C-alpha positions as CSV (number, residue, x, y, z in Angstrom):
1,M,-17.0,12.5,20.8
2,D,-14.7,11.4,18.2
3,P,-12.4,13.8,17.4
4,L,-11.4,12.4,14.1
5,L,-14.6,13.0,12.7
6,R,-13.7,16.9,12.5
7,W,-11.6,15.8,9.2
8,R,-14.8,14.3,7.4
9,A,-15.5,17.6,6.2
10,E,-12.4,17.5,4.3
11,F,-13.7,14.4,1.9
12,P,-16.1,15.4,-0.4
13,I,-17.5,11.9,-1.2
14,L,-18.6,11.2,2.4
15,E,-21.4,13.6,1.3
16,T,-22.8,11.3,-1.3
17,C,-22.3,8.0,0.0
18,T,-21.0,5.2,2.9
19,Y,-17.5,5.0,1.9
20,L,-16.1,2.0,2.9
21,V,-13.4,1.1,0.4
22,S,-10.1,2.9,1.6
23,H,-8.3,-0.2,1.2
24,S,-8.6,0.3,-2.7
25,L,-8.8,4.2,-2.8
26,G,-8.8,6.2,-0.3
27,A,-11.4,9.1,-0.3
28,M,-10.0,12.2,-2.1
29,P,-9.1,15.5,0.5
30,S,-10.7,18.5,-1.0
31,R,-7.3,20.1,-0.8
32,T,-5.9,17.8,-3.3
33,E,-7.8,20.1,-5.8
34,T,-6.3,23.0,-4.6
35,Y,-2.4,21.5,-5.0
36,L,-3.9,20.4,-8.8
37,S,-4.6,23.7,-9.3
38,Q,-1.5,25.0,-8.0
39,F,0.3,22.7,-10.6
40,A,-1.7,23.7,-13.3
41,R,-1.2,27.4,-12.4
42,E,2.5,26.8,-12.7
43,W,2.5,25.1,-15.7
44,G,0.2,27.6,-17.4
45,T,2.2,30.7,-16.1
46,R,5.9,29.3,-15.9
47,G,5.9,26.7,-18.4
48,V,9.7,25.0,-18.7
49,R,10.7,27.5,-15.9
50,A,8.8,25.6,-13.3
51,W,11.0,22.7,-13.4
52,H,14.0,24.7,-11.8
53,E,11.2,26.6,-9.5
54,G,10.3,23.3,-7.2
55,W,9.1,20.9,-10.0
56,W,12.7,18.9,-10.2
57,E,12.8,18.7,-6.1
58,I,9.0,17.9,-5.8
59,G,10.0,14.2,-5.5
60,R,12.7,14.6,-2.7
61,V,10.2,16.9,-0.6
62,T,7.1,14.7,-1.0
63,G,9.1,11.6,0.0
64,D,10.3,13.7,3.1
65,L,7.0,14.5,3.7
66,L,5.4,10.5,3.9
67,A,9.2,9.7,5.9
68,P,7.5,10.0,9.5
69,T,4.5,8.2,8.8
70,I,6.5,4.8,8.0
71,G,9.4,5.6,10.2
72,A,11.8,6.5,7.9
73,A,14.7,9.2,8.2
74,P,14.6,12.1,5.6
75,G,16.0,11.2,2.4
76,T,15.7,7.9,2.1
77,I,12.2,7.8,-0.3
78,S,12.1,8.4,-3.9
79,M,9.2,8.6,-5.6
80,H,8.1,6.4,-8.6
81,Q,4.8,5.6,-10.9
82,N,3.9,3.0,-8.7
83,A,5.0,0.2,-6.5
84,T,5.7,-2.4,-9.3
85,V,8.1,0.2,-10.6
86,A,9.9,0.4,-7.4
87,Q,10.1,-3.2,-6.7
88,S,11.6,-3.6,-10.2
89,I,14.2,-1.1,-9.2
90,V,15.0,-3.1,-5.7
91,A,15.3,-6.3,-7.6
92,S,17.4,-4.7,-10.6
93,C,20.1,-3.8,-7.5
94,L,21.2,-7.4,-7.4
95,T,22.6,-10.1,-9.4
96,Y,21.4,-13.5,-10.0
97,D,24.5,-15.3,-11.7
98,S,25.6,-17.2,-8.3
99,P,24.6,-19.5,-6.1
100,R,22.8,-16.5,-4.0
101,R,20.1,-16.2,-6.9
102,R,16.8,-17.0,-5.1
103,I,13.9,-14.6,-4.1
104,V,11.4,-15.7,-1.4
105,V,7.9,-14.8,-1.6
106,Q,4.7,-15.7,-0.1
107,D,1.7,-17.0,-1.9
108,L,-0.4,-14.5,-0.4
109,D,1.5,-11.6,-1.7
110,F,-0.5,-9.4,-4.2
111,P,0.3,-11.0,-7.4
112,S,1.7,-7.9,-8.9
113,N,4.6,-9.1,-6.9
114,H,4.8,-12.8,-8.0
115,Y,5.0,-11.4,-11.7
116,L,7.4,-9.2,-11.4
117,F,10.1,-11.6,-9.8
118,H,9.2,-14.1,-12.0
119,G,9.9,-12.1,-14.7
120,F,14.0,-12.1,-13.4
121,E,13.9,-15.6,-13.5
122,R,15.2,-15.1,-17.3
123,Y,18.2,-13.5,-15.5
124,G,18.7,-16.2,-13.5
125,A,16.8,-15.8,-10.3
126,E,14.6,-18.7,-8.8
127,V,11.6,-17.5,-7.0
128,V,10.7,-19.8,-3.8
129,T,7.0,-19.5,-2.9
130,V,6.2,-19.9,0.6
131,P,2.4,-21.5,1.2
132,S,0.1,-20.8,3.4
133,D,-2.6,-23.2,5.1
134,D,-5.5,-20.8,4.1
135,S,-6.4,-17.7,2.5
136,V,-6.2,-15.8,6.0
137,R,-2.9,-15.7,7.5
138,G,0.9,-16.2,6.0
139,R,3.7,-18.2,7.2
140,I,6.2,-16.4,8.2
141,D,7.8,-19.3,10.2
142,R,7.9,-21.1,7.1
143,V,9.4,-17.7,5.2
144,V,12.1,-17.8,7.8
145,D,12.9,-21.7,7.0
146,A,13.1,-21.1,3.2
147,I,15.3,-18.0,3.7
148,D,19.3,-19.8,3.5
149,E,22.5,-18.4,1.9
150,R,21.2,-19.3,-1.5
151,T,18.7,-16.4,-0.9
152,A,19.2,-13.3,-2.6
153,L,15.9,-11.3,-1.7
154,V,13.1,-11.7,0.4
155,N,9.9,-10.2,0.0
156,L,7.4,-9.6,2.9
157,S,3.9,-8.0,3.0
158,L,3.3,-6.2,6.2
159,V,-0.4,-6.7,5.6
160,L,-1.8,-9.1,3.4
161,F,-4.4,-7.4,1.0
162,R,-6.9,-10.6,0.8
163,S,-7.4,-10.8,4.5
164,A,-5.5,-7.9,6.3
165,H,-3.2,-10.1,8.0
166,L,-1.2,-8.3,9.9
167,Q,2.2,-10.1,9.9
168,D,4.9,-10.0,12.2
169,V,8.3,-9.5,9.8
170,K,10.8,-9.1,12.5
171,P,11.7,-13.0,12.7
172,A,12.2,-13.1,8.8
173,I,14.2,-9.8,8.4
174,E,16.6,-10.9,11.2
175,K,16.9,-14.4,9.5
176,A,17.5,-12.9,6.1
177,H,20.4,-10.5,7.4
178,R,21.9,-13.4,9.3
179,V,22.5,-14.9,6.1
180,G,23.5,-12.0,4.1
181,A,20.0,-11.6,2.1
182,R,18.0,-8.0,1.7
183,V,14.4,-7.7,2.4
184,V,12.2,-5.7,0.8
185,L,8.7,-4.9,2.8
186,D,5.4,-4.0,1.1
187,L,3.6,-1.6,3.1
188,Y,0.8,-1.0,0.7
189,Q,-1.8,-2.2,2.6
190,A,0.0,-1.0,6.1
191,A,1.2,2.8,5.8
192,G,-1.4,4.9,7.2
193,A,-3.8,3.0,8.8
194,V,-0.9,0.7,11.1
195,P,2.2,2.0,12.6
196,V,5.2,1.1,10.8
197,D,9.1,2.0,11.9
198,L,11.2,1.3,9.0
199,T,14.1,2.1,11.1
200,A,13.3,-0.3,14.0
201,L,12.7,-3.0,11.9
202,G,15.9,-2.8,10.0
203,A,14.6,-3.5,6.3
204,D,16.7,-2.6,3.6
205,F,13.8,-1.5,1.2
206,A,10.0,-0.6,1.5
207,V,7.7,-0.2,-1.3
208,G,3.9,1.0,-1.4
209,G,1.6,3.4,-2.9
210,S,-0.4,6.2,-2.1
211,V,-3.7,5.2,-3.2
212,K,-5.3,3.5,-0.1
213,W,-5.0,4.4,3.3
214,L,-2.7,7.5,2.5
215,C,-5.4,9.0,0.3
216,G,-2.8,10.2,-2.0
217,G,-4.7,9.2,-5.2
218,P,-3.4,6.7,-8.3
219,G,0.2,7.5,-9.9
220,V,2.4,7.5,-7.0
221,G,4.7,4.6,-5.6
222,Y,7.4,5.1,-3.4
223,L,10.7,3.4,-2.6
224,Y,12.9,3.4,0.8
225,V,16.0,2.5,0.9
226,R,18.1,1.8,4.0
227,P,20.6,5.0,4.5
228,D,23.5,3.0,4.6
229,L,22.7,1.0,1.5
230,G,22.0,4.4,-0.9
231,H,25.3,5.2,-1.6
232,T,26.4,1.7,-2.6
233,L,23.5,-0.1,-4.9
234,R,23.5,0.2,-8.6
235,P,20.3,-0.3,-10.1
236,A,20.0,-1.6,-13.3
237,I,16.7,0.0,-13.9
238,V,17.3,3.6,-13.9
239,G,17.1,6.5,-16.2
240,W,18.3,9.9,-16.9
241,A,17.2,11.3,-13.8
242,G,19.2,9.2,-11.7
243,H,22.6,10.6,-13.3
244,E,24.8,12.7,-11.0
245,A,24.4,15.4,-13.7
246,P,21.4,15.1,-15.3
247,F,21.1,18.0,-17.3
248,Q,24.6,17.4,-18.8
249,F,23.0,14.5,-20.7
250,A,26.2,12.3,-21.3
251,P,26.1,9.5,-23.1
252,G,27.2,5.8,-22.3
253,A,26.6,4.1,-19.0
254,I,25.4,6.0,-16.0
255,V,27.4,7.8,-13.4
256,Y,24.9,7.6,-10.7
257,A,24.1,10.3,-8.3
258,D,24.8,10.0,-4.5
259,G,22.2,8.7,-2.5
260,L,18.4,8.6,-3.2
261,E,18.4,10.2,-6.7
262,R,20.2,7.3,-8.0
263,F,16.9,5.2,-7.9
264,Q,15.1,7.5,-10.0
265,S,14.4,6.4,-13.6
266,G,12.6,9.2,-16.0
267,T,10.8,12.3,-16.0
268,P,9.1,12.5,-12.8
269,N,5.1,12.4,-12.2
270,V,4.7,15.9,-11.1
271,P,0.7,16.3,-11.1
272,S,0.4,13.2,-9.1
273,L,3.0,14.1,-7.0
274,Y,1.1,17.3,-6.0
275,S,-2.2,15.6,-5.7
276,A,-0.4,12.8,-3.0
277,R,0.8,15.9,-0.7
278,A,-2.7,16.5,0.5
279,G,-3.4,12.5,1.9
280,Y,0.3,12.6,3.3
281,E,0.0,16.0,5.3
282,I,-3.5,15.0,6.6
283,V,-2.4,11.6,7.8
284,A,0.5,13.5,9.7
285,E,-1.5,15.6,11.1
286,I,-3.5,13.1,12.8
287,G,-0.7,10.3,13.5
288,V,-1.2,7.1,12.6
289,P,-1.5,5.7,16.3
290,A,-5.2,7.5,16.6
291,I,-5.7,6.5,13.1
292,R,-4.7,2.9,14.2
293,E,-6.8,3.1,17.6
294,K,-10.0,3.9,15.8
295,S,-9.7,1.5,13.1
296,L,-9.4,-1.5,15.6
297,R,-12.4,0.2,17.0
298,L,-14.3,0.1,14.1
299,T,-13.4,-3.0,12.8
300,R,-14.0,-4.9,15.9
301,R,-17.5,-3.5,15.5
302,L,-17.8,-4.7,12.1
303,M,-16.7,-8.4,13.0
304,D,-19.0,-8.7,15.6
305,A,-21.7,-7.6,14.1
306,A,-21.0,-10.1,11.0
307,R,-20.6,-12.7,13.2
308,R,-23.9,-11.8,14.9
309,H,-25.5,-12.6,11.8
310,G,-23.7,-15.9,10.9
311,W,-21.1,-14.5,8.4
312,R,-17.7,-16.0,7.8
313,V,-15.1,-13.9,8.9
314,N,-12.4,-14.2,6.6
315,T,-9.8,-11.9,8.8
316,P,-7.7,-12.5,12.0
317,D,-9.6,-11.5,15.1
318,D,-6.4,-10.8,17.3
319,D,-6.2,-6.6,17.3
320,H,-2.3,-7.8,16.9
321,E,-3.0,-9.6,13.6
322,R,-5.5,-7.5,12.2
323,G,-4.7,-4.6,9.5
324,A,-7.5,-2.1,8.6
325,S,-9.8,-4.0,6.7
326,V,-12.1,-6.6,7.4
327,V,-13.2,-9.3,4.8
328,L,-16.6,-11.0,4.6
329,D,-17.0,-14.4,3.1
330,V,-21.2,-15.0,2.4
331,P,-22.9,-16.9,-0.7
332,D,-23.0,-14.9,-4.0
333,G,-20.4,-12.3,-2.4
334,A,-19.6,-10.5,-5.8
335,A,-23.5,-10.5,-6.5
336,V,-24.0,-8.8,-2.8
337,T,-20.8,-6.3,-3.3
338,Q,-22.7,-5.3,-6.4
339,A,-26.1,-5.0,-4.6
340,L,-24.1,-2.8,-2.2
341,I,-22.9,-0.5,-4.2
342,A,-26.2,0.0,-6.1
343,R,-27.5,1.3,-2.8
344,E,-24.4,3.8,-2.2
345,V,-22.5,1.4,0.4
346,I,-19.1,1.4,-1.5
347,V,-16.8,-1.8,-0.8
348,D,-15.1,-4.3,-3.2
349,Y,-14.9,-8.2,-3.6
350,R,-11.8,-10.4,-4.2
351,P,-12.2,-14.1,-5.2
352,G,-11.0,-16.5,-2.8
353,A,-11.4,-14.0,0.0
354,G,-14.8,-12.0,0.0
355,I,-16.0,-8.6,0.3
356,R,-13.7,-6.1,1.6
357,I,-14.8,-3.3,3.7
358,A,-12.3,-0.8,5.2
359,P,-13.3,2.1,7.8
360,H,-10.9,4.8,8.0
361,F,-10.6,7.7,10.4
362,Y,-13.1,9.7,8.5
363,N,-15.8,6.8,8.8
364,T,-18.7,6.8,11.7
365,E,-19.9,3.8,14.0
366,A,-23.4,4.5,12.4
367,E,-21.7,3.9,8.7
368,I,-20.3,0.7,9.8
369,D,-24.2,-0.2,11.6
370,H,-25.7,1.0,8.2
371,A,-23.6,-1.2,5.8
372,V,-24.2,-4.1,8.1
373,E,-28.1,-3.6,7.8
374,T,-27.8,-2.9,4.1
375,M,-26.1,-6.0,3.6
376,A,-28.8,-8.0,5.8
377,D,-31.5,-6.7,4.0
378,I,-29.7,-7.7,0.2
379,M,-29.1,-11.2,1.4
380,S,-32.5,-11.6,3.2
381,R,-34.3,-10.7,-0.1
382,S,-31.9,-13.1,-1.9
383,E,-32.9,-15.8,0.2
384,N,-36.6,-15.1,-0.2
385,P,-38.1,-15.4,-3.6
386,G,-40.8,-13.2,-3.0
387,G,-39.0,-10.2,-1.5
388,H,-39.0,-7.3,-3.7
389,G,-36.2,-4.7,-5.0
390,G,-32.7,-4.5,-3.9
391,G,-31.8,-8.0,-3.8
392,V,-29.0,-10.1,-5.3
393,Q,-30.3,-11.1,-9.0
């Protein structure tokens, strides 16, 4: 009676395995092949003419397709190679040669954010890392305390990648704006699985990628810029596509395009933009509220089963604090993960966290039960030296 299961037929990999790794790489929709074939056909038959027959505008078109899913207005999302490129553009919009030079991050943010922002220390930035008490929950209250008149930028992960902790970021956004700082939200582990309303949150920027819950594949990141800022910011990381007249190829300092085009770099990644469309369309057709309702139901089933087996759950229990994946911490977690994959139960493992399991709208309750039963069998065999086959080696 699950209405979302009608979408299973759209995802070929579900016929071959128990696919519970959408927090890492969402399953590919079959229509992705159709869109990539369209790209190849246009390249093959139209050649360079394709740039002026849709390719040049595909970034804006794709961004507008994504916009409703994350509560953004049309014309506020530019597309990039990945989220780190988008973050670098954000960081380059600011200067770090005055007392307002601090970038506030959390210790549980995805490490790529840390690497990038520490790189801006060579330009005068000062990175302030807010500690957590454990690997499960971030401390937004400490983030709020760390924000002051010296803060230039605050990076906030809406959902933490290690634990799926869904953070209440609103207090940090409000504090940042009171003291004149900007905020960038990392939506990578949220968009497509958790309702997001960027307009209501009032975030200045948001970044993410298509590879996970959006089922859009690799090679496509996105950058949201609050509409009232899009005409005033001057990113230092910019390329010819960000010029107001790119095909004039004028030398010298850039004359910025108006609006979101000013955040572009070089030639767009056209084939990946084609592939992203399929997942964006499907998520939009289903609607994130329906995806979220099912996600909470499946993750609850998984956590309850894990606790019956005595496994530690490194994910918040409260529905209001949990994203779309569950992290299980068991002995020899890395080896258990490999044994699960060998039995066609596709999950992954992160050091310091555990086995990450992520049901999406196309998964079933039976698949959750099968994953738990398979994991229990693997662990029982590893604890029983006389057991045979399939155990942890």
